[in-house]
Backbone of each chain as ProteinMPNN parsed JSONL, in Angstrom:
{"seq_chain_A": "MTVRVQSDPFDAGAELNSFAQNRTDVGAVVSFTGVVRDTKGDLQEMLIEHYPGMTERAIAKIAEEAVQRWALVDVLVIHRYGPLKPGEPIMMVATASAHRAAAFEAADFLMDYLKSRAPFWKKEVTAQGASWVDAKDADEDALKRW", "coords_chain_A": {"N_chain_A": [[43.348, -133.273, -230.727], [41.886, -134.819, -228.073], [38.937, -135.569, -226.245], [37.464, -137.299, -223.673], [34.61, -138.351, -221.937], [33.507, -140.573, -219.682], [31.968, -143.418, -218.246], [33.134, -145.848, -218.036], [36.046, -147.738, -216.768], [39.54, -146.8, -217.457], [42.691, -147.536, -218.894], [45.515, -146.035, -217.844], [48.164, -146.265, -218.554], [48.153, -147.654, -220.979], [46.671, -145.799, -222.439], [48.378, -143.548, -222.411], [50.559, -144.611, -223.775], [49.506, -144.992, -226.325], [48.912, -142.37, -226.932], [51.381, -141.23, -227.068], [52.588, -142.574, -229.123], [54.07, -143.045, -232.425], [55.042, -140.357, -233.034], [56.95, -137.75, -234.39], [57.287, -135.283, -234.189], [57.304, -134.106, -231.716], [58.944, -133.229, -228.619], [58.448, -133.704, -226.104], [56.322, -135.349, -223.798], [53.927, -135.146, -221.429], [52.157, -136.515, -218.622], [49.368, -136.678, -216.482], [47.653, -138.497, -213.944], [44.756, -138.742, -212.074], [43.662, -140.178, -209.093], [41.346, -142.107, -207.107], [41.245, -141.236, -203.82], [41.591, -142.641, -200.697], [41.262, -141.208, -197.967], [40.9, -141.344, -195.15], [40.763, -144.011, -194.733], [38.193, -145.215, -194.737], [36.658, -145.136, -196.99], [34.231, -146.184, -199.069], [33.07, -145.921, -201.659], [33.386, -143.576, -204.412], [31.278, -141.277, -205.737], [30.681, -139.847, -208.807], [29.25, -137.171, -210.186], [28.013, -135.531, -213.176], [27.442, -132.93, -215.688], [25.942, -133.782, -218.406], [26.791, -132.896, -221.702], [27.45, -129.998, -221.076], [29.721, -130.691, -219.718], [31.364, -131.852, -221.696], [31.713, -129.671, -223.431], [32.751, -127.677, -221.808], [35.228, -128.786, -221.159], [36.493, -129.219, -223.567], [36.718, -126.585, -224.271], [38.689, -125.652, -222.419], [40.753, -127.305, -222.995], [41.336, -126.451, -225.703], [42.136, -123.937, -225.167], [44.582, -124.373, -223.811], [45.935, -125.64, -225.889], [46.355, -123.487, -227.721], [47.629, -121.582, -226.152], [50.138, -122.751, -225.322], [51.126, -123.805, -227.583], [50.69, -126.544, -228.173], [51.213, -129.744, -229.57], [49.438, -131.878, -229.275], [46.664, -132.87, -227.191], [45.31, -134.732, -224.528], [42.36, -135.605, -222.858], [40.763, -137.354, -220.358], [37.925, -138.125, -218.507], [36.215, -139.516, -215.862], [32.932, -140.61, -214.798], [30.212, -141.582, -212.517], [30.053, -144.425, -210.205], [32.966, -145.059, -208.353], [35.788, -146.943, -207.224], [38.135, -146.853, -204.325], [41.474, -146.102, -205.305], [41.067, -146.492, -208.039], [41.613, -145.059, -211.284], [40.497, -141.65, -211.89], [40.677, -139.674, -213.706], [42.615, -138.421, -216.529], [45.201, -136.433, -217.942], [47.043, -135.665, -220.868], [49.837, -134.15, -222.492], [51.407, -133.003, -225.429], [54.286, -131.652, -226.737], [56.755, -129.442, -228.284], [58.842, -128.858, -226.558], [59.683, -129.462, -223.067], [58.959, -127.734, -221.042], [56.661, -126.361, -221.883], [54.912, -128.453, -222.096], [54.647, -129.507, -219.451], [53.73, -127.201, -218.14], [51.248, -126.674, -219.461], [49.812, -129.039, -218.845], [49.528, -128.641, -216.091], [48.042, -126.366, -216.051], [45.777, -127.369, -217.277], [44.864, -129.156, -215.328], [44.299, -127.478, -213.095], [42.171, -125.997, -214.191], [40.322, -127.981, -214.929], [39.674, -128.945, -212.469], [38.086, -126.833, -211.232], [36.421, -125.756, -213.149], [35.221, -127.598, -214.797], [32.156, -129.262, -215.07], [31.797, -131.243, -212.704], [30.965, -133.224, -209.792], [31.837, -134.523, -206.713], [31.002, -137.165, -204.533], [31.574, -138.604, -201.54], [31.168, -141.947, -200.235], [30.875, -143.581, -197.194], [30.765, -145.894, -194.356], [29.494, -144.417, -192.632], [27.79, -142.908, -193.977], [26.901, -140.717, -196.777], [28.696, -138.013, -198.262], [28.88, -134.701, -199.847], [31.73, -133.638, -201.559], [33.41, -130.71, -200.666], [34.197, -127.792, -202.674], [37.484, -126.368, -202.719], [38.903, -123.378, -201.431], [41.432, -122.859, -202.174], [41.736, -124.264, -204.594], [40.218, -122.606, -206.31], [41.7, -120.32, -206.073], [43.926, -121.108, -207.33], [43.504, -120.73, -210.047], [44.095, -118.139, -210.458], [46.86, -118.03, -211.014], [47.126, -118.353, -213.717]], "CA_chain_A": [[42.812, -133.21, -229.292], [40.875, -135.905, -227.711], [38.219, -135.374, -224.949], [36.507, -138.37, -223.423], [33.921, -138.3, -220.622], [32.982, -141.863, -219.752], [31.778, -144.167, -216.966], [34.031, -147.011, -218.0], [37.456, -147.528, -216.382], [40.429, -146.801, -218.486], [44.149, -147.922, -218.469], [46.273, -144.837, -218.044], [49.361, -146.642, -219.1], [47.826, -147.805, -222.426], [46.233, -144.492, -223.068], [49.594, -142.743, -222.617], [51.415, -145.187, -224.826], [48.964, -144.752, -227.664], [48.956, -140.868, -227.09], [52.759, -140.9, -227.423], [53.187, -143.38, -230.21], [54.223, -142.533, -233.872], [55.18, -138.947, -233.146], [58.319, -137.441, -234.564], [57.277, -133.811, -234.131], [57.257, -133.666, -230.365], [60.198, -133.57, -227.802], [58.009, -133.91, -224.661], [55.032, -135.752, -223.485], [53.669, -135.122, -220.068], [50.796, -136.929, -218.258], [48.873, -136.737, -215.004], [46.474, -139.369, -213.607], [44.139, -138.465, -210.768], [43.247, -141.491, -208.49], [40.409, -141.978, -205.942], [42.12, -141.411, -202.639], [40.888, -142.933, -199.458], [41.997, -140.352, -196.953], [40.763, -141.773, -193.724], [40.675, -145.528, -194.544], [36.844, -145.672, -194.719], [35.888, -144.769, -198.209], [33.666, -147.377, -199.948], [32.97, -145.541, -203.06], [33.207, -142.169, -204.879], [30.221, -141.103, -206.812], [30.898, -138.642, -209.573], [28.067, -136.677, -211.049], [28.386, -134.388, -214.2], [26.384, -132.231, -216.467], [26.122, -134.084, -219.737], [26.719, -131.796, -222.624], [28.244, -128.923, -220.644], [30.978, -131.229, -219.382], [32.232, -132.026, -222.898], [32.017, -128.301, -223.942], [33.721, -126.953, -220.881], [36.655, -129.475, -221.283], [37.09, -128.89, -224.936], [37.092, -124.985, -224.301], [39.847, -125.494, -221.589], [41.832, -127.983, -223.916], [41.691, -125.595, -226.779], [42.917, -122.756, -224.704], [45.942, -124.921, -223.523], [46.681, -125.863, -227.231], [46.695, -122.167, -228.197], [48.64, -120.885, -225.314], [51.387, -123.446, -225.171], [51.512, -124.346, -228.988], [50.737, -127.961, -228.02], [50.928, -130.574, -230.775], [48.222, -132.538, -229.014], [46.262, -132.986, -225.892], [44.269, -135.812, -224.371], [41.649, -135.449, -221.486], [39.82, -138.496, -220.051], [37.338, -137.973, -217.058], [35.124, -140.586, -215.651], [31.796, -140.287, -213.92], [29.572, -142.663, -211.885], [30.633, -144.979, -208.99], [34.407, -145.46, -208.447], [36.387, -147.518, -206.002], [39.438, -146.263, -203.959], [42.521, -146.695, -206.099], [40.698, -146.33, -209.512], [41.863, -143.753, -211.917], [39.353, -140.807, -212.049], [40.916, -138.896, -214.868], [44.077, -138.246, -216.921], [45.539, -135.469, -219.037], [48.345, -135.774, -221.452], [50.088, -133.02, -223.325], [52.579, -133.24, -226.232], [54.771, -130.431, -227.281], [58.173, -129.534, -228.861], [59.648, -128.772, -225.423], [59.07, -129.968, -221.844], [58.343, -126.713, -220.213], [55.274, -126.124, -222.331], [53.977, -129.713, -221.798], [54.492, -129.493, -218.043], [52.84, -125.958, -217.744], [49.95, -126.871, -220.051], [49.161, -130.091, -218.013], [49.204, -128.038, -214.79], [46.906, -125.466, -216.349], [44.623, -128.154, -217.579], [44.434, -129.703, -214.059], [43.649, -126.449, -212.342], [40.85, -125.554, -214.742], [39.369, -129.038, -214.796], [39.104, -129.002, -210.972], [37.114, -125.769, -210.786], [35.554, -125.215, -214.277], [34.517, -128.689, -215.507], [30.968, -129.487, -214.167], [31.781, -132.57, -211.998], [30.783, -133.057, -208.527], [32.174, -135.705, -206.114], [30.46, -137.532, -203.316], [32.139, -139.848, -200.835], [30.36, -142.843, -199.495], [31.503, -144.365, -196.26], [29.85, -146.588, -193.64], [28.752, -143.424, -191.859], [26.795, -142.217, -194.95], [27.455, -140.13, -197.932], [28.721, -136.475, -198.21], [29.448, -134.191, -201.08], [33.12, -133.013, -201.395], [33.344, -129.274, -200.923], [35.266, -127.173, -203.383], [38.441, -125.687, -201.811], [39.203, -122.006, -201.821], [42.797, -122.97, -202.768], [41.482, -124.64, -205.997], [39.798, -121.509, -207.025], [42.822, -119.28, -206.033], [44.992, -121.596, -208.251], [43.222, -120.312, -211.332], [44.689, -116.863, -210.597], [48.102, -118.136, -211.544], [47.098, -118.359, -215.131]], "C_chain_A": [[41.771, -134.148, -229.082], [40.277, -135.558, -226.336], [37.337, -136.596, -224.77], [35.939, -138.285, -221.983], [33.17, -139.686, -220.594], [32.839, -142.567, -218.343], [32.76, -145.378, -216.788], [35.389, -146.789, -217.537], [38.39, -147.386, -217.702], [41.846, -147.195, -217.951], [44.996, -146.819, -218.819], [47.53, -145.081, -218.813], [49.212, -146.861, -220.626], [47.472, -146.565, -223.141], [47.453, -143.551, -223.378], [50.437, -143.218, -223.758], [50.795, -144.846, -226.164], [48.943, -143.265, -227.986], [50.351, -140.542, -227.645], [53.351, -141.529, -228.679], [53.158, -142.559, -231.607], [54.256, -140.997, -233.928], [56.578, -138.627, -233.416], [58.364, -135.882, -234.448], [57.218, -133.228, -232.708], [58.578, -134.053, -229.679], [59.776, -133.939, -226.423], [56.56, -134.431, -224.565], [54.934, -135.909, -221.922], [52.245, -135.663, -219.718], [50.603, -136.804, -216.757], [47.627, -137.619, -214.858], [45.941, -139.046, -212.251], [43.51, -139.893, -210.332], [42.312, -141.245, -207.364], [41.173, -142.237, -204.67], [41.216, -141.667, -201.437], [41.643, -142.382, -198.23], [42.009, -140.947, -195.542], [40.621, -143.233, -193.619], [39.268, -146.081, -194.48], [36.009, -145.456, -195.915], [35.453, -146.089, -198.95], [33.581, -147.107, -201.373], [32.961, -143.994, -203.195], [32.273, -142.124, -205.974], [30.564, -139.79, -207.48], [29.7, -138.323, -210.47], [28.543, -135.606, -211.988], [27.176, -133.933, -214.882], [26.612, -132.551, -217.968], [25.966, -133.014, -220.695], [27.629, -130.603, -222.237], [29.623, -129.429, -220.301], [31.978, -131.29, -220.586], [32.568, -130.561, -223.458], [32.944, -127.683, -223.025], [35.127, -127.6, -221.073], [37.327, -129.147, -222.554], [37.486, -127.449, -224.964], [38.481, -124.906, -223.552], [41.006, -126.22, -222.357], [42.292, -127.105, -225.018], [42.489, -124.368, -226.352], [44.358, -123.163, -224.37], [46.569, -125.033, -224.888], [47.133, -124.535, -227.759], [47.897, -121.577, -227.526], [49.989, -121.442, -225.27], [51.784, -124.085, -226.473], [51.526, -125.857, -228.828], [50.534, -128.742, -229.381], [49.701, -131.353, -230.585], [47.882, -132.599, -227.605], [45.177, -134.069, -225.75], [43.612, -135.537, -222.912], [40.657, -136.644, -221.38], [39.242, -138.256, -218.657], [36.187, -138.883, -216.956], [34.019, -139.981, -214.761], [31.127, -141.594, -213.49], [30.216, -143.083, -210.69], [32.078, -145.341, -209.228], [34.937, -146.001, -207.064], [37.719, -146.868, -205.701], [40.534, -146.957, -204.822], [42.344, -146.637, -207.592], [41.061, -145.054, -210.041], [40.611, -142.97, -212.169], [39.459, -140.141, -213.436], [42.299, -138.859, -215.25], [44.057, -137.075, -217.902], [46.884, -135.911, -219.564], [48.593, -134.709, -222.462], [51.387, -133.366, -224.18], [52.892, -131.956, -226.913], [56.188, -130.625, -227.714], [59.103, -129.628, -227.619], [58.967, -129.084, -224.147], [58.422, -128.888, -221.048], [56.883, -126.444, -220.561], [54.3, -127.248, -222.026], [53.708, -129.83, -220.383], [53.389, -128.346, -217.634], [51.427, -126.235, -218.246], [49.14, -127.993, -219.227], [48.707, -129.536, -216.685], [48.044, -127.124, -214.9], [45.645, -126.29, -216.457], [43.871, -128.671, -216.302], [43.689, -128.687, -213.186], [42.377, -126.041, -212.805], [39.879, -126.681, -214.684], [38.861, -129.199, -213.416], [37.94, -128.024, -210.721], [36.137, -125.423, -211.949], [34.959, -126.335, -215.047], [33.382, -129.144, -214.606], [30.922, -130.965, -213.675], [31.618, -132.28, -210.441], [31.001, -134.487, -207.752], [31.449, -135.98, -204.758], [31.06, -138.848, -202.785], [31.171, -140.673, -199.939], [31.137, -143.663, -198.513], [30.347, -145.125, -195.37], [28.872, -145.662, -192.904], [27.68, -142.629, -192.717], [27.694, -141.596, -196.111], [27.543, -138.552, -197.877], [29.337, -135.941, -199.454], [30.825, -133.506, -200.703], [32.963, -131.512, -201.609], [34.471, -128.786, -201.789], [36.201, -126.437, -202.388], [38.713, -124.322, -202.388], [40.605, -121.969, -202.607], [42.719, -123.397, -204.2], [41.001, -123.448, -206.819], [40.88, -120.371, -207.123], [43.946, -119.741, -207.087], [44.795, -121.089, -209.657], [43.929, -118.966, -211.54], [46.104, -116.887, -211.207], [48.268, -117.988, -213.118], [46.687, -117.074, -215.788]], "O_chain_A": [[40.834, -134.257, -229.873], [41.01, -135.29, -225.384], [36.53, -136.898, -225.65], [36.665, -138.167, -220.996], [32.287, -139.91, -221.422], [33.578, -142.256, -217.409], [33.125, -145.823, -215.7], [35.944, -145.734, -217.846], [38.036, -147.794, -218.808], [42.118, -147.179, -216.75], [45.235, -146.607, -220.007], [47.947, -144.254, -219.624], [49.992, -146.356, -221.433], [47.893, -146.301, -224.268], [47.527, -142.893, -224.415], [50.952, -142.452, -224.573], [51.518, -144.438, -227.073], [48.954, -142.894, -229.16], [50.504, -139.716, -228.544], [54.387, -141.128, -229.209], [52.391, -141.626, -231.845], [53.583, -140.396, -234.766], [57.432, -139.182, -232.726], [59.428, -135.285, -234.607], [57.099, -132.016, -232.526], [59.241, -135.02, -230.056], [60.58, -134.426, -225.629], [55.682, -133.916, -225.256], [55.679, -136.631, -221.26], [51.269, -135.339, -220.394], [51.527, -136.825, -215.943], [46.661, -137.464, -215.606], [46.722, -139.09, -211.3], [42.938, -140.624, -211.141], [42.459, -140.23, -206.685], [41.693, -143.333, -204.462], [40.216, -140.983, -201.22], [42.496, -143.018, -197.61], [43.041, -141.015, -194.874], [40.375, -143.728, -192.519], [39.095, -147.268, -194.206], [34.784, -145.577, -195.871], [36.265, -146.92, -199.357], [33.955, -147.922, -202.215], [32.602, -143.25, -202.282], [32.403, -142.799, -206.995], [30.719, -138.76, -206.826], [29.257, -139.085, -211.33], [29.42, -134.824, -211.618], [26.067, -134.438, -214.708], [27.291, -131.829, -218.699], [25.039, -132.219, -220.54], [28.505, -130.242, -223.022], [30.611, -128.734, -220.538], [33.141, -130.889, -220.531], [33.692, -130.349, -223.912], [33.95, -127.154, -223.498], [36.115, -126.867, -221.131], [38.519, -128.846, -222.631], [38.478, -127.092, -225.601], [39.358, -124.169, -224.003], [42.137, -125.734, -222.334], [43.491, -126.998, -225.274], [43.36, -123.859, -227.058], [45.278, -122.384, -224.618], [47.688, -124.546, -225.055], [48.267, -124.457, -228.233], [48.912, -121.172, -228.093], [50.953, -120.681, -225.187], [52.73, -124.872, -226.477], [52.447, -126.442, -229.397], [49.715, -128.337, -230.205], [48.939, -131.537, -231.534], [48.781, -132.387, -226.791], [44.323, -134.298, -226.606], [44.318, -135.28, -221.936], [39.827, -136.856, -222.265], [40.009, -138.188, -217.696], [35.328, -138.996, -217.831], [34.21, -138.971, -214.083], [31.448, -142.639, -214.055], [30.914, -142.271, -210.083], [32.377, -145.91, -210.277], [34.565, -145.555, -205.979], [38.394, -146.381, -206.607], [40.527, -148.169, -205.032], [43.315, -146.718, -208.345], [40.875, -144.026, -209.391], [39.656, -143.578, -212.652], [38.497, -140.061, -214.2], [43.162, -139.213, -214.448], [43.064, -136.785, -218.571], [47.731, -136.441, -218.845], [47.693, -134.363, -223.228], [52.328, -133.96, -223.653], [52.068, -131.277, -227.525], [56.781, -131.695, -227.583], [60.057, -130.406, -227.637], [57.74, -128.99, -224.097], [57.392, -129.131, -220.42], [56.014, -126.32, -219.698], [53.114, -127.063, -221.753], [52.597, -130.233, -220.038], [52.391, -128.566, -216.947], [50.477, -126.036, -217.489], [47.942, -127.844, -218.984], [47.64, -129.897, -216.188], [47.174, -127.065, -214.03], [44.613, -125.995, -215.854], [42.649, -128.663, -216.16], [42.629, -128.967, -212.626], [41.497, -125.739, -211.999], [38.701, -126.442, -214.421], [37.701, -129.561, -213.218], [36.949, -128.367, -210.077], [35.093, -124.827, -211.685], [34.186, -126.04, -215.957], [33.638, -129.399, -213.429], [30.14, -131.785, -214.155], [32.068, -131.262, -209.915], [30.396, -135.487, -208.139], [31.32, -135.068, -203.941], [31.064, -139.919, -203.392], [30.49, -140.159, -199.051], [32.016, -144.412, -198.94], [29.156, -144.978, -195.644], [27.72, -145.977, -192.605], [26.861, -141.852, -192.225], [28.871, -141.874, -196.339], [26.583, -137.882, -197.494], [30.191, -136.579, -200.069], [30.969, -132.895, -199.644], [32.432, -131.089, -202.636], [35.591, -129.285, -201.682], [35.751, -125.95, -201.35], [38.755, -124.111, -203.6], [40.838, -121.172, -203.516], [43.546, -122.958, -204.999], [41.394, -123.334, -207.98], [40.944, -119.612, -208.09], [44.729, -118.948, -207.609], [45.76, -121.004, -210.417], [44.33, -118.659, -212.663], [46.523, -115.915, -211.837], [49.293, -117.596, -213.675], [46.637, -116.996, -217.015]]}, "seq_chain_B": "MNVVYFAWVRERIGLPQETVDTDAATVKDLIAELSAREDRYAAAFADVSALRVALDQELADFDAPLAGVQEVAFFPPMTGG", "coords_chain_B": {"N_chain_B": [[10.986, -122.793, -219.694], [13.836, -124.835, -219.386], [14.896, -126.142, -216.315], [17.582, -127.258, -214.488], [19.102, -129.235, -211.95], [22.064, -129.998, -209.9], [24.058, -132.225, -207.894], [24.122, -131.506, -204.447], [22.134, -129.575, -204.604], [20.245, -130.644, -206.347], [19.562, -132.8, -204.695], [18.387, -131.361, -202.468], [16.239, -130.054, -203.551], [14.956, -132.094, -204.709], [14.61, -132.927, -207.285], [15.875, -133.629, -210.534], [15.417, -132.182, -212.757], [13.263, -129.781, -214.279], [10.448, -128.236, -215.944], [9.932, -124.785, -216.183], [7.575, -122.35, -216.114], [8.065, -119.093, -216.682], [8.422, -115.42, -216.234], [10.584, -114.302, -215.353], [13.238, -112.003, -215.384], [15.935, -111.969, -214.836], [18.504, -114.323, -213.599], [18.673, -113.946, -210.829], [16.042, -113.069, -210.328], [14.581, -115.396, -211.047], [15.485, -117.138, -209.1], [14.351, -115.891, -206.854], [11.714, -116.27, -207.385], [11.467, -119.079, -207.489], [12.219, -119.739, -204.876], [10.084, -118.717, -203.444], [8.213, -120.449, -203.941], [8.26, -123.047, -202.386], [9.457, -124.566, -199.323], [11.668, -126.253, -199.837], [12.899, -125.223, -202.04], [13.545, -122.724, -201.097], [15.37, -123.48, -199.161], [17.401, -124.66, -200.699], [18.344, -122.541, -202.222], [19.168, -120.697, -200.274], [21.766, -119.672, -199.634], [23.288, -117.952, -201.896], [25.954, -117.62, -202.5], [27.094, -119.962, -202.305], [26.441, -121.188, -204.534], [26.482, -122.02, -208.028], [25.726, -120.913, -211.433], [24.625, -121.897, -214.709], [23.919, -120.869, -218.036], [22.353, -122.137, -220.676], [24.42, -124.058, -220.766], [26.767, -122.59, -220.198], [28.871, -121.068, -217.933], [27.473, -118.488, -215.772], [26.568, -115.189, -214.474], [24.701, -114.13, -211.523], [23.097, -112.017, -212.02], [22.647, -112.112, -214.685], [20.783, -111.795, -217.791], [17.716, -113.541, -218.66], [16.471, -113.726, -221.048], [15.786, -115.489, -224.097], [17.104, -117.698, -223.202], [17.35, -121.18, -222.909], [17.98, -123.194, -221.174], [18.593, -123.489, -217.757], [20.885, -123.931, -215.286], [21.488, -125.042, -211.946], [24.005, -125.389, -209.456], [26.441, -126.657, -207.112], [29.737, -125.368, -206.284], [32.219, -126.566, -208.539], [33.784, -129.783, -208.485], [35.865, -131.212, -209.973], [38.542, -133.13, -211.606]], "CA_chain_B": [[12.393, -122.94, -219.758], [14.237, -126.074, -218.611], [15.781, -125.788, -215.212], [18.31, -128.519, -214.067], [19.85, -129.149, -210.62], [23.052, -131.037, -209.755], [24.657, -132.514, -206.615], [23.173, -131.311, -203.302], [21.006, -128.73, -205.005], [19.296, -131.605, -206.77], [18.981, -133.469, -203.619], [17.588, -130.608, -201.624], [15.152, -129.704, -204.298], [14.308, -133.388, -204.797], [14.282, -133.073, -208.698], [17.027, -133.431, -211.419], [15.129, -131.274, -213.837], [11.797, -129.472, -214.275], [10.117, -127.154, -216.878], [9.457, -123.721, -215.402], [6.988, -121.262, -216.826], [8.443, -117.994, -215.933], [8.687, -114.305, -216.875], [11.836, -113.794, -214.651], [14.147, -111.3, -216.205], [17.302, -112.436, -214.576], [18.715, -115.422, -212.834], [18.175, -113.585, -209.453], [14.57, -113.07, -210.262], [14.22, -116.842, -211.1], [15.719, -117.741, -207.796], [13.366, -115.446, -205.905], [10.382, -116.892, -207.738], [11.449, -120.451, -207.072], [12.338, -119.735, -203.434], [8.829, -118.317, -202.854], [7.205, -121.545, -204.143], [8.183, -124.015, -201.388], [10.59, -124.455, -198.394], [12.775, -127.035, -200.269], [13.634, -124.39, -202.894], [14.211, -121.666, -200.327], [16.556, -124.136, -198.491], [18.438, -124.894, -201.761], [18.756, -121.109, -202.716], [19.275, -119.839, -199.01], [23.013, -119.024, -199.765], [23.635, -118.122, -203.336], [27.291, -117.624, -202.534], [27.462, -121.413, -202.327], [25.953, -121.819, -205.83], [26.929, -121.511, -209.368], [24.724, -120.988, -212.451], [24.997, -121.994, -216.083], [22.928, -120.612, -218.871], [22.615, -122.866, -221.85], [25.708, -124.78, -220.457], [27.947, -121.822, -219.974], [28.819, -120.384, -216.527], [26.95, -117.06, -215.995], [26.407, -114.46, -213.141], [23.333, -114.264, -211.044], [22.298, -110.917, -212.596], [22.559, -112.335, -216.219], [19.384, -111.837, -218.229], [17.211, -114.903, -219.083], [15.873, -113.585, -222.382], [16.329, -116.357, -225.051], [17.801, -118.797, -222.599], [16.568, -122.325, -223.048], [18.254, -124.05, -220.005], [19.128, -122.788, -216.61], [21.39, -125.07, -214.434], [22.005, -124.549, -210.627], [24.814, -126.426, -208.885], [27.509, -126.118, -206.129], [31.1, -125.147, -207.05], [32.621, -127.92, -209.243], [34.943, -130.542, -207.92], [36.474, -132.129, -210.913], [39.962, -133.576, -211.501]], "C_chain_B": [[12.754, -124.136, -218.892], [15.34, -125.724, -217.544], [16.281, -127.125, -214.642], [19.12, -128.204, -212.807], [20.869, -130.325, -210.575], [23.496, -131.075, -208.293], [23.702, -132.23, -205.478], [22.04, -130.39, -203.576], [19.945, -129.68, -205.513], [18.7, -132.317, -205.604], [18.082, -132.703, -202.756], [16.289, -130.341, -202.239], [14.207, -130.97, -204.539], [13.933, -133.723, -206.347], [15.645, -132.957, -209.416], [16.796, -132.275, -212.436], [13.529, -130.991, -213.878], [11.644, -128.332, -215.41], [9.384, -126.04, -216.064], [8.808, -122.606, -216.363], [7.134, -119.965, -216.173], [8.6, -116.589, -216.773], [9.952, -113.556, -216.216], [12.733, -113.245, -215.676], [15.546, -111.699, -216.121], [17.338, -113.693, -213.816], [18.27, -115.237, -211.356], [16.639, -113.601, -209.274], [13.985, -114.458, -210.209], [14.292, -117.323, -209.744], [14.704, -117.257, -206.768], [11.953, -116.071, -206.129], [10.352, -118.371, -207.257], [11.474, -120.574, -205.496], [10.975, -119.499, -202.731], [7.888, -119.46, -202.983], [7.097, -122.566, -202.926], [9.481, -123.954, -200.563], [11.837, -125.174, -199.03], [13.653, -126.092, -201.24], [14.288, -123.281, -202.06], [15.437, -122.209, -199.657], [17.754, -124.164, -199.542], [19.168, -123.5, -202.184], [19.123, -120.231, -201.457], [20.638, -119.008, -199.154], [23.584, -119.122, -201.191], [25.229, -118.055, -203.571], [27.938, -119.059, -202.703], [27.067, -122.021, -203.705], [26.58, -121.255, -207.022], [25.766, -121.673, -210.347], [25.316, -121.065, -213.791], [23.818, -121.733, -216.932], [23.223, -121.192, -220.234], [24.065, -123.461, -221.823], [26.875, -123.9, -220.531], [27.756, -121.034, -218.622], [28.328, -118.944, -216.747], [26.866, -116.451, -214.52], [24.934, -114.503, -212.769], [22.474, -113.038, -211.556], [22.08, -110.974, -214.122], [21.053, -112.41, -216.537], [18.98, -113.285, -218.78], [16.634, -114.893, -220.469], [16.546, -114.551, -223.4], [16.969, -117.544, -224.55], [16.837, -119.957, -222.547], [16.725, -123.225, -221.732], [19.176, -123.4, -219.017], [19.676, -123.98, -215.778], [21.896, -124.481, -212.992], [22.816, -125.715, -209.967], [25.85, -125.824, -207.91], [28.825, -125.966, -206.951], [31.57, -126.551, -207.454], [33.813, -128.474, -208.556], [35.449, -131.675, -208.943], [37.934, -132.457, -210.692], [40.188, -134.716, -210.636]], "O_chain_B": [[12.135, -124.427, -217.868], [16.41, -125.169, -217.793], [15.482, -128.014, -214.35], [19.703, -127.135, -212.627], [20.633, -131.421, -211.084], [23.337, -130.105, -207.553], [22.556, -132.675, -205.531], [21.049, -130.408, -202.845], [18.788, -129.524, -205.122], [17.479, -132.443, -205.503], [17.077, -133.25, -202.3], [15.272, -130.384, -201.546], [12.977, -130.912, -204.564], [13.124, -134.601, -206.644], [16.507, -132.229, -208.925], [17.694, -131.561, -212.882], [12.689, -131.834, -213.563], [12.593, -127.619, -215.732], [8.394, -126.292, -215.376], [9.459, -122.059, -217.253], [6.435, -119.687, -215.199], [8.901, -116.675, -217.963], [10.269, -112.404, -216.512], [12.995, -113.868, -216.705], [16.276, -111.777, -217.109], [16.279, -114.15, -213.386], [17.651, -116.097, -210.729], [16.073, -114.053, -208.279], [13.041, -114.72, -209.463], [13.321, -117.866, -209.216], [14.237, -118.025, -205.927], [11.18, -116.333, -205.208], [9.358, -118.838, -206.702], [10.805, -121.433, -204.922], [10.73, -119.981, -201.625], [6.88, -119.519, -202.279], [5.99, -122.896, -202.501], [10.477, -123.382, -201.006], [12.96, -124.737, -198.78], [14.882, -126.15, -201.259], [15.448, -122.937, -202.287], [16.452, -121.518, -199.571], [18.883, -123.756, -199.27], [20.371, -123.416, -202.43], [19.374, -119.042, -201.657], [20.663, -117.818, -198.842], [24.204, -120.094, -201.623], [25.731, -118.379, -204.648], [29.068, -119.262, -203.147], [27.325, -123.192, -203.984], [27.136, -120.157, -207.024], [24.891, -122.505, -210.108], [26.341, -120.444, -214.074], [22.755, -122.285, -216.65], [24.198, -120.816, -220.884], [24.804, -123.34, -222.8], [27.948, -124.375, -220.902], [26.709, -120.48, -218.287], [28.683, -118.278, -217.72], [27.071, -117.144, -213.524], [24.064, -114.854, -213.566], [21.245, -113.086, -211.5], [21.472, -110.103, -214.745], [20.221, -112.933, -215.796], [19.805, -114.06, -219.263], [16.334, -115.952, -221.02], [17.762, -114.465, -223.573], [17.378, -118.391, -225.345], [15.668, -119.792, -222.198], [15.786, -123.878, -221.278], [20.258, -122.882, -219.296], [18.952, -124.959, -215.598], [22.656, -123.513, -212.962], [22.361, -126.858, -209.933], [26.084, -124.616, -207.911], [28.948, -126.381, -208.103], [31.326, -127.547, -206.773], [34.715, -127.764, -208.11], [35.404, -132.876, -208.679], [38.499, -132.082, -209.665], [41.327, -135.159, -210.484]]}, "name": "protein", "num_of_chains": 2, "seq": "MTVRVQSDPFDAGAELNSFAQNRTDVGAVVSFTGVVRDTKGDLQEMLIEHYPGMTERAIAKIAEEAVQRWALVDVLVIHRYGPLKPGEPIMMVATASAHRAAAFEAADFLMDYLKSRAPFWKKEVTAQGASWVDAKDADEDALKRWMNVVYFAWVRERIGLPQETVDTDAATVKDLIAELSAREDRYAAAFADVSALRVALDQELADFDAPLAGVQEVAFFPPMTGG"}
């Protein structure tokens, strides 16, 4: 299990390759990459704030639950903080398991929980000013699936 | 006790962190105490349904006891991922 919280950019393709490499005990590797989206065409920057210490603990707890529940062979979570430009990767998860259903489900579970239970806050900066992104009720509701 | 603030809570209060000398028994009591201090605290804590709290880096309820707690964090609902 690998959890990284960093301000530096990362190469999602390279991370996935190294995660998937040299494994003979898995039949499925699933990954998800979250990207800074410029919804209205005016986003200059996305600022991501986090709670150092709690962030790493919260993600590790979520990842451990996924490993237990879906008998994952391995899991990778990378999440960035600081200023990000549109199109840059914000975060990625990868899961490795014997069969694909477990790898897909566990990745979906990780994403739902990282959205609402990992202490990150997004702020969008445009020419008009900066505003905090509100959490969506739908994101909180998504946790009930699990 | 160490009290930390994040996102718009930090901006509204104007501080990322402070040491608070308090006998507050629960998170609710601490909020009442801070809100009585100054308008900026009252503004930040006006609607607790828009807030989350963590005690020693674990999410907690507003009626959780503060005995033995070293760090209290207040922040809006998280927007990770």
